[in-house]
C-alpha positions as a printed NumPy array, in Angstrom:
array([[ -2.268,  21.457, -16.643],
       [ -1.596,  22.052, -13.112],
       [ -1.907,  18.244, -11.776],
       [  0.378,  16.776, -14.358],
       [  3.18 ,  19.229, -13.711],
       [  2.608,  18.618,  -9.986],
       [  3.   ,  14.992, -10.474],
       [  6.052,  15.14 , -12.879],
       [  7.819,  17.383, -10.377],
       [  6.972,  15.32 ,  -7.549],
       [  8.531,  12.18 ,  -9.154],
       [ 11.382,  14.092, -10.371],
       [ 12.38 ,  15.038,  -6.921],
       [ 11.519,  11.468,  -5.612],
       [ 14.137,  10.326,  -7.961],
       [ 16.827,  12.954,  -7.057],
       [ 16.695,  12.139,  -3.427],
       [ 16.237,   8.417,  -3.316],
       [ 20.027,   8.1  ,  -4.149],
       [ 20.869,  10.05 ,  -1.082],
       [ 18.732,   8.091,   1.153],
       [ 20.424,   4.671,  -0.252],
       [ 23.829,   6.093,  -0.456],
       [ 24.639,   6.339,   3.198],
       [ 27.571,   4.413,   4.247],
       [ 29.519,   4.284,   7.704],
       [ 33.002,   4.989,   8.108],
       [ 35.27 ,   2.151,   7.577],
       [ 32.566,   0.116,   5.543],
       [ 30.93 ,  -1.02 ,   8.431],
       [ 27.293,  -1.938,   8.504],
       [ 24.919,   0.018,   9.763],
       [ 21.971,  -0.985,  11.844],
       [ 18.753,   0.987,  12.402],
       [ 18.197,   2.224,  15.981],
       [ 15.588,   0.753,  18.439],
       [ 13.678,   3.64 ,  17.873],
       [ 13.736,   3.557,  14.204],
       [ 12.545,  -0.133,  14.493],
       [  9.613,   0.843,  16.49 ],
       [  8.868,   3.697,  14.288],
       [  8.667,   1.268,  11.227],
       [  6.237,  -0.829,  13.369],
       [  3.956,   1.991,  13.861],
       [  4.521,   2.885,  10.202],
       [  3.264,  -0.615,   9.052],
       [  0.335,  -0.32 ,  11.208],
       [ -0.955,   2.916,  10.005],
       [ -0.341,   1.891,   6.383],
       [ -2.172,  -1.416,   6.942],
       [ -5.01 ,   0.385,   8.712],
       [ -5.329,   3.12 ,   5.607],
       [ -5.249,   0.391,   3.027],
       [ -7.895,  -1.746,   4.949],
       [ -9.922,   1.348,   5.21 ],
       [ -9.902,   1.817,   1.636],
       [-10.506,  -1.47 ,   0.641],
       [-13.527,  -1.567,   2.653],
       [-15.125,   1.789,   1.191],
       [-14.253,   0.718,  -2.577],
       [-15.795,  -2.66 ,  -1.638],
       [-18.944,  -0.977,  -0.119],
       [-19.516,   1.212,  -2.809],
       [-19.067,  -1.367,  -5.429],
       [-21.43 ,  -3.481,  -3.546],
       [-23.699,  -0.623,  -3.479],
       [-23.615,   0.187,  -7.008],
       [-24.577,  -3.896,  -7.962],
       [-27.512,  -3.633,  -5.791],
       [-28.962,  -0.607,  -7.484],
       [-28.066,  -1.922, -10.621],
       [-30.033,  -5.182,  -9.59 ],
       [-32.741,  -3.534,  -8.433],
       [-33.083,  -1.477, -11.69 ],
       [-32.778,  -4.331, -14.218],
       [-33.265,  -7.623, -12.29 ],
       [-32.374,  -9.744, -15.654],
       [-29.041,  -8.213, -15.551],
       [-28.287,  -9.636, -11.965],
       [-26.373, -12.712, -13.373],
       [-24.072, -10.063, -15.291],
       [-23.535,  -7.714, -12.657],
       [-22.776, -10.298,  -9.867],
       [-20.102, -11.38 , -12.148],
       [-18.594,  -8.273, -12.424],
       [-18.862,  -7.626,  -8.805],
       [-17.009, -10.824,  -7.54 ],
       [-14.511,  -9.981, -10.166],
       [-13.962,  -6.448,  -9.106],
       [-13.982,  -6.98 ,  -5.226],
       [-11.412,  -9.764,  -6.033],
       [ -9.251,  -6.82 ,  -7.543],
       [-10.064,  -4.734,  -4.598],
       [ -8.932,  -7.143,  -2.041],
       [ -5.872,  -8.144,  -3.672],
       [ -4.667,  -4.297,  -2.952],
       [ -5.317,  -5.097,   0.748],
       [ -3.23 ,  -8.348,   0.384],
       [ -0.358,  -6.332,  -1.32 ],
       [ -0.432,  -3.824,   1.341],
       [ -0.235,  -6.6  ,   3.966],
       [  2.875,  -8.189,   1.918],
       [  4.941,  -4.912,   1.995],
       [  4.178,  -4.399,   5.645],
       [  5.148,  -8.057,   6.544],
       [  8.486,  -7.271,   4.954],
       [  8.634,  -3.781,   6.773],
       [  8.204,  -5.988,   9.971],
       [ 10.331,  -9.404,   9.616],
       [ 12.736,  -9.026,   6.751],
       [ 13.943,  -5.057,   7.445],
       [ 17.865,  -5.642,   6.187],
       [ 18.682,  -2.863,   8.618],
       [ 17.409,  -4.264,  11.711],
       [ 19.872,  -5.798,  14.174],
       [ 20.657,  -9.208,  14.037],
       [ 18.992, -11.512,  16.78 ],
       [ 22.095, -13.046,  17.566]])
């Protein structure tokens, strides 16, 4: 019972504070850009996020491969079905790493608050 309450209260807190973070506006309606320090920190955050995503996907793929090898060793006739399921599972796990890569590329190159190059 404690875990769902914690999840729900965290979600409500996230929704309550998201508006404050997005509602900041400069005086006179001018566009506010990120400082150079904030841009550098977003690069660091993207690197840390991608490394965590890659590590998690690597662990997940290793566990899936281990289970498939054990299943094939116990029942060699089911090797074909296990291989199909393994490849499908590995594709799903790898898609998580690709999604993390896309989000990190957005953070790095399509940041709307970064200073324009011109």
